[in-house]
N, C-alpha and C positions, 0 to 999 in steps of 0.2 A: 504494500499500500504506499509506504513512504518513498519507494523508488519511482512509483507511478506519478506521485505528487511532485516529486523532483523533476522528473522528465517533462511533465505537463508545464511546469514553471519555465523550465529552460525553453520549451517550445514557444510559450507566449512571450518570452523575453526576445527571443530570435525574431519572431513575427513582429514584435514592436520596433526593434532595431531596423528592420527591413522597411517598415512602414515609415519610420522616421527619415530614413535615407531617401526613400521614393518621394516624399514630400517635404523637401528642404527649403523650398521657396519661403521668402520671408513675407509676412503678412503684418499689417499694421493695426493696432486697436487704439482708437481715439477715445480717450475717458474725459473729454472736454478741458481738463487741466493739463494733459500730456498725451503723448502717444507711445505706445510700447509696441515694439517690434519683436515678432516671435516666428519661428518656423511653424509651418502648417501643421507638421506631424506633431510638434510639442503642444501647440494650441489645442489640436484635437484631443490628444491624451489627457491634457489638464481639463479640458470640458468634460471628458468622460469620467475622470476621477472626481471632479466636483459634483457631477450627476449622481455617481455612486454614493458619496458620501452624505449628500443631501437626502438621497432615498433612504439610505441606512438610518440617517437621524429621524427622518419622518416615522419610519416603522418602529424605532425605538421609543419615540415619544408617544406615538399612537397607540402601540400595542403592548410592548414589553413593559413599560411602567405600570400600565393597568393590570396586566396579568400578575406582576410582583406584588402589587398592592393585594390583589385578590388571594394570592397564596399566602401573604403575611396575615390576612384576616382570617383565612381558613385555619392556618397554624395556631393562631390565638384561640380560635373557637375550639379546635381539637384539644388544646392543652387545658382550656377550661372545663371541657367535658371530662377529661382524664382526672382533673382535680376533683370534681364533683362527684365523680364515680369512687375515687379513692377515700372521699370523705364519708360516703354513704356506708362504708365497710362492705364486708363480703356478703354476697346474697346466695340463696340456693337456687335462684332461677337460672336456667341456662339460656344462652343467647339463642336467637332465633335460627341462627345458621347450624346450631348443634341440637336440633330438636330430637327427640327420641323417635327412631324409626323402627325399632325393635319388635313392635307389636304386629 
């Protein structure tokens, strides 16, 4: 698995280098206060990286944080139920999952 990941990384690095070499013409970005010149390949890869990071941030803020809060709430609820069950002491009642089926 690790060898496959290394080979895949090397393949994408080689493809990125070829892409950058084929798109070496310089383009200018006018930011009103100044102009930045960068190669087409580098500009494309930076835009791709920026999109990937902003998409990941959107997923993290929109989904992961909400799920972490839910897991924390459920963990607190489970701990409070465990404490409530421990305070009640031992009971003779069997859990529903272990009902007698010997009859």
